[in-house]
C-alpha positions in Angstrom: 128.4 48.7 181.0 127.7 50.4 177.6 125.0 48.1 176.9 122.5 49.1 180.0 119.2 51.2 178.2 120.0 55.0 178.4 116.6 55.5 180.1 118.1 53.5 183.1 121.3 55.4 183.7 120.0 58.2 185.8 119.0 55.7 188.4 121.6 53.4 188.2 124.1 56.0 188.5 122.9 57.2 191.9 124.3 53.7 193.4 127.7 54.0 192.3 129.1 55.5 195.4 127.8 52.4 197.6 130.2 50.1 195.6 134.0 49.4 194.6 134.5 49.6 190.7 134.9 46.1 190.2 131.5 45.2 192.2 129.2 48.2 190.6 128.7 46.4 187.1 128.1 43.0 188.7 125.6 44.8 190.9 123.7 46.2 187.8 123.7 42.9 186.0 122.3 41.1 188.6 119.7 43.9 189.3 118.4 43.9 185.9 118.6 40.0 185.6 116.5 39.8 188.7 113.9 41.9 187.2 114.0 39.6 184.0 114.0 36.3 186.2 110.8 34.2 187.0 110.6 32.0 189.7 113.4 32.0 192.5 115.8 34.9 192.5 118.6 32.7 193.3 122.2 33.8 191.8 122.5 30.9 189.6 118.8 31.4 188.4 119.3 35.1 187.5 122.6 34.2 185.7 120.8 31.7 184.0 118.4 34.1 182.3 120.9 36.4 181.1 123.4 34.0 180.2 126.6 35.6 178.2 125.3 39.2 179.0 127.0 38.4 182.6 130.7 38.4 181.5 133.4 36.6 184.1 133.1 33.9 186.3 129.9 33.0 187.9 131.6 32.9 191.1 132.0 36.4 191.1 128.6 37.3 191.1 128.0 34.9 194.2 130.4 36.9 195.9 128.6 40.3 195.4 126.3 39.6 198.4 128.2 37.0 200.5 131.7 38.7 200.4 132.0 42.0 198.6 132.5 45.1 200.4 129.9 47.7 199.7 127.7 49.6 201.9 123.8 48.9 202.2 123.2 52.1 204.1 124.8 54.1 201.0 122.6 52.3 198.7 119.9 53.2 200.7 120.4 56.7 200.9 121.0 57.1 197.5 117.9 55.3 196.3 115.7 57.8 199.0 117.6 60.6 197.7 116.7 60.0 194.1 113.0 59.3 195.2 112.6 62.7 197.0 114.5 64.9 194.4 112.4 63.8 191.4 109.0 62.8 193.0 108.7 65.0 196.2 111.2 67.9 195.6 109.3 70.0 198.4 106.8 69.9 201.0 106.2 67.2 203.6 107.3 63.7 203.0 104.7 61.1 204.0 106.3 57.9 205.5 104.7 54.6 206.5 106.3 51.7 208.3 105.3 48.1 209.3 107.0 44.7 210.1 106.7 41.4 207.8 107.8 37.7 208.2 109.1 35.8 205.5 109.9 32.1 205.9 113.5 30.9 205.7 114.3 27.6 207.5 117.5 26.1 207.8 119.7 25.1 210.7 122.6 27.6 210.0 120.5 30.7 208.7 121.7 33.9 210.4 119.1 35.6 212.4 116.6 32.7 211.9 113.8 33.0 214.7 110.3 31.7 215.2 107.9 34.4 214.6 104.2 35.2 214.8 102.8 35.7 211.2 100.2 38.4 211.2 99.3 37.9 207.6 98.2 34.4 208.4 96.9 34.9 211.8 93.1 35.6 212.7 91.7 36.5 216.1 90.9 33.0 216.8 93.9 31.4 215.3 97.8 32.6 215.6 100.6 31.3 213.0 104.0 31.2 213.5 106.7 30.6 211.0 110.5 30.3 211.2 112.3 32.9 209.3 113.1 36.7 209.7 110.9 39.4 210.4 112.1 42.7 208.6 111.2 46.2 209.9 110.4 48.3 206.9 110.4 52.2 206.3 108.8 53.1 203.1 108.4 56.7 201.7 104.8 57.1 200.0 104.6 58.4 196.5 101.9 59.4 194.0 102.7 58.6 190.2 101.0 59.9 187.6 100.1 56.2 186.2 98.3 55.2 189.4 95.1 56.7 191.7 96.8 55.1 195.0 99.8 56.0 196.6 102.6 53.6 196.2 104.8 52.6 199.4 108.4 52.3 198.4 110.6 50.6 200.7 114.0 52.4 201.6 115.0 51.1 205.0 115.2 47.7 206.2 116.3 46.3 209.5 116.2 42.5 210.8 114.5 42.1 213.8 115.9 39.5 216.1 114.3 37.5 218.7 115.1 37.8 222.4 116.6 34.3 222.5 118.8 34.9 219.6 120.1 38.1 221.0 120.7 36.6 224.4 122.8 33.8 222.7 124.9 36.2 220.9 125.3 38.6 223.5 123.4 41.4 221.9 121.0 44.2 223.6 117.5 43.3 222.3 115.8 45.6 220.2 111.9 45.8 219.6 110.4 46.4 216.2 109.2 49.9 217.7 113.2 50.5 218.7 114.4 49.5 215.3 111.7 51.8 213.4 112.8 54.7 215.9 116.6 54.1 214.7 115.3 54.1 210.9 113.4 57.4 211.3 116.4 59.0 213.2 118.6 57.9 209.7 116.1 59.5 207.2 115.8 62.8 209.5 119.7 63.0 209.5 120.2 62.3 205.8 117.5 64.7 205.1 118.0 67.7 207.5 115.7 70.3 205.4 112.9 68.1 204.8 109.8 67.3 207.3 108.4 63.9 207.7 104.9 62.4 208.9 105.2 58.7 209.7 102.3 56.5 209.9 102.8 53.2 211.9 100.5 50.4 213.2 99.4 49.8 216.8 102.8 48.1 217.4 104.4 51.5 216.6 102.6 53.7 218.5 104.3 53.3 221.6 105.2 55.9 224.4 109.0 55.9 223.7 108.4 56.5 219.9 106.1 59.2 220.7 108.5 61.0 222.8 111.2 60.6 220.2 109.0 62.1 217.6 108.0 65.1 220.0 111.7 65.7 220.4 112.0 66.3 216.9 108.7 68.1 216.5 109.5 70.6 214.0 111.1 67.5 211.4 108.7 64.6 212.6 104.9 63.6 213.4 103.8 60.4 214.2 100.4 59.2 213.6 99.2 55.4 215.1 96.4 53.7 216.8 95.6 54.8 220.2 94.6 53.1 223.4 90.9 53.8 224.8 92.0 53.6 228.2 94.9 55.7 227.6 96.3 57.8 231.0 96.1 61.3 230.0 96.7 64.6 232.2 96.7 68.1 231.9 100.0 70.1 231.9 101.8 70.2 235.2 101.1 73.7 237.0 103.6 76.3 236.8 106.0 76.6 239.8 105.7 79.9 241.9 107.9 80.7 244.1 109.8 78.4 246.7 108.4 75.0 247.4 109.5 72.1 249.5 110.2 68.8 247.2 110.2 68.4 243.5 107.7 70.1 241.2 104.9 68.0 239.8 105.3 66.2 236.4 102.1 66.1 235.6 98.4 68.0 236.3 95.1 66.4 237.0 94.1 63.2 235.6 91.8 63.7 232.4 89.2 61.3 231.5 90.1 58.5 229.1 89.2 58.5 225.5 86.9 55.8 225.9 85.0 57.9 228.7 84.8 61.1 226.5 83.6 59.4 223.5 80.6 58.3 225.7 79.3 61.7 226.8 80.5 63.7 223.7 78.4 64.2 220.5 80.0 63.0 217.2 80.8 64.8 213.9 80.3 63.2 211.0 83.1 63.1 208.1 83.8 62.0 204.6 87.6 60.6 204.5 89.7 58.7 202.3 89.9 55.1 203.3 91.9 51.8 203.2 92.5 51.0 199.7 91.2 54.2 198.3 87.4 55.5 198.0 85.9 57.5 200.5 83.9 56.5 203.4 81.5 58.1 205.9 82.6 58.0 209.5 81.7 59.6 212.9 84.6 60.9 215.0 85.2 62.5 218.4 88.6 64.1 219.3 90.5 65.3 222.3 93.8 66.5 223.4 95.9 65.4 226.4 99.4 64.5 227.8 99.8 61.0 227.7 102.1 59.9 230.5 103.5 56.8 231.3 105.4 56.1 234.6 109.0 57.2 234.8 109.0 58.3 231.1 107.0 61.7 231.4 104.5 63.6 229.4 103.8 63.4 225.5 101.4 65.9 224.3 99.1 64.2 221.8 95.6 64.7 219.8 93.5 61.6 219.8 90.6 60.8 217.4 88.1 58.3 218.0 86.6 56.8 214.5 83.0 55.2 214.0 82.4 53.7 210.5 79.0 54.4 209.2 78.9 51.3 207.0 79.7 49.0 210.1 82.5 47.0 208.2 85.2 48.4 210.1 85.7 48.1 214.0 85.5 51.1 216.1 89.4 52.5 216.3 91.3 55.1 218.0 94.0 57.0 216.5 96.6 59.8 217.4 99.2 62.2 216.3 101.9 64.1 218.1 101.0 67.1 216.0 97.9 68.3 218.0 97.7 71.2 215.2 96.8 68.2 212.7 92.9 68.0 211.7 91.1 64.9 212.7 90.3 64.1 209.2 94.1 64.3 208.1 95.0 62.1 211.1 92.5 59.4 209.7 93.4 59.7 206.2 97.1 59.8 206.9 96.6 56.6 209.1 94.6 54.7 206.1 97.2 55.9 203.6 99.5 53.4 205.2 97.6 50.3 204.0 99.9 50.9 200.9 102.7 49.1 202.6 100.5 45.9 203.0 99.7 46.1 199.5 103.8 46.4 198.8 104.3 43.3 200.7 101.8 41.3 199.1 103.0 42.3 195.7 106.8 41.2 196.5 105.6 37.8 198.0 103.7 37.5 194.7 105.9 39.0 192.1 109.2 39.1 193.6 109.6 36.1 195.5 110.0 37.6 199.0 110.3 34.2 200.5 112.5 32.2 197.9 115.9 33.6 199.0 118.2 30.8 200.0 121.4 32.4 201.4 122.3 31.6 205.1 125.5 33.6 206.2 125.3 36.9 207.7 126.1 39.3 204.8 123.9 37.1 202.4 120.7 37.3 204.7 121.4 41.0 205.6 121.8 42.1 201.6 119.2 39.6 199.8 115.8 40.2 201.4 116.4 43.7 201.6 118.1 43.8 197.9 114.2 42.8 197.0 112.4 45.5 198.8 115.0 47.8 197.0 114.2 45.9 193.4 110.5 46.6 194.2 111.5 50.4 194.2 113.8 50.1 191.2 110.9 48.7 189.1 108.7 51.1 190.2 110.9 53.9 189.2 111.8 52.5 185.7 108.3 52.0 185.0 107.6 56.0 185.9 110.4 56.6 183.3 108.9 54.5 180.5 106.7 56.5 177.8 103.5 57.1 178.5 102.2 55.5 175.6 103.9 52.2 176.9 102.6 52.4 180.1 99.0 52.8 178.7 99.3 50.2 176.6 100.6 47.6 179.0 97.7 47.7 181.4 96.2 44.4 182.0 92.6 44.9 182.9 89.9 42.4 184.6 86.8 43.0 186.1 87.0 45.0 189.2 90.4 46.4 188.3 90.8 50.2 188.2 94.2 50.7 188.8 97.5 49.9 187.6 99.4 47.4 190.0 103.1 46.2 190.6 102.5 43.2 188.3 101.6 45.7 185.4 104.8 47.6 186.1 106.8 44.2 186.4 105.5 43.2 183.1 106.2 46.6 181.1 109.7 47.1 182.4 110.4 43.5 181.6 109.4 43.8 178.1 111.3 47.2 178.0 114.5 45.2 179.2 114.1 42.5 177.0 114.0 44.6 173.6 116.4 47.7 174.9 119.0 45.4 176.5 118.7 41.7 175.9 117.7 42.0 172.2 119.6 45.2 171.7 123.2 43.3 172.0 124.8 42.8 168.6 124.4 38.7 169.2 120.8 39.0 169.5 119.8 42.0 167.3 120.0 40.6 164.1 118.3 37.7 164.8 115.1 39.4 166.9 115.2 41.9 164.0 114.3 39.0 161.6 111.1 38.2 163.3 107.8 39.4 162.3 106.0 42.0 164.2 103.1 39.9 165.9 105.8 37.1 166.5 107.9 39.5 168.4 104.8 40.6 170.5 104.0 37.1 171.1 107.4 36.4 172.3 107.8 39.3 174.3 104.4 38.8 176.3 105.5 35.3 177.0 108.6 36.3 178.4 107.2 38.9 180.5 104.4 37.7 182.8 104.9 39.3 186.3 105.0 35.9 188.1 
């Protein structure tokens, strides 16, 4: 491992605790080779990219995913810890989450099911795909080279369909329940930090709201709300002796849509989806959200009307009633960064090109690509500022650096400082003229 670029060592050394001593060097080679590989990131293809830089028999690299003993949880904890220490050392940590479907056909593929594909579905057409649905929790990070926040996936869980769970004797868990488990893991790993989680409507459930209310000093939920939600006043205090059980809720409050019809609207300018600003009108209120048999959850809700008319009216809510309505809206719109992450992973990392079918391989390959997204972004952030400025590929309408820019820059850096720096390649590469080396590197490093 002496040939690994020095700038990458602080990040890669974080992962040593997750692997045994023989597995770690093979993991690092696969990781760096996966960054350099174009096309499908199968084991054979990544080994073909680096050739003799991968010592040992090829079968030992195949077994890293399918048979070797290592902990993906330790790997995720090391990655999340590195991100928080270096990029969010203090203050509130903003999280976002969503689920995504990647196609993976085959009769023997572990965990495969037919899922609704939200990317290809519309209001009038629903698309279904055979494959895996992944529930993803990401940390929102502000890098100095980008104007927008980047969503770095750190925890990933495989959603299994009801039919699959019944067939295999497992208790079925919804995406919201899986996200609740991932959030529980995050707050247990970092007990001194406070988190704000923004999720789409599928994660704005009463159960997840109760969970965040139970960790009110550590965790806040922001999500879409329901215009006809059942809201109540708090139950009256119990005075003296009385027959029967005390009341669980107070008087019934008007639903959010009724309040909106009768209330004046406030105009604000807020940060919007994809960056930029937007003029909106809002109405806000507070109430205890009630669900039969599950009790009350105190929430603040916000109605949002886009004054430009390009976005439909929407309702948001938070379990932190002290949060300002403007902050609620901006916290929710920031979660759009995870949709950008999913799109960039499909385009530049081949999220849907994994071919493993066994249980261990399925549970490691796709989550490994989510981790690879983080590694590329973090390595790009460690590159010299001069290199990140010159590697920006511009076109009309593009104003910010994208993952494709980061991928191309990290590839060129690895070719020069890892592959061509080895003794067997250094002399040959050094003999090439400067323009020839530049042409070669730019030909080797396209993002897709």
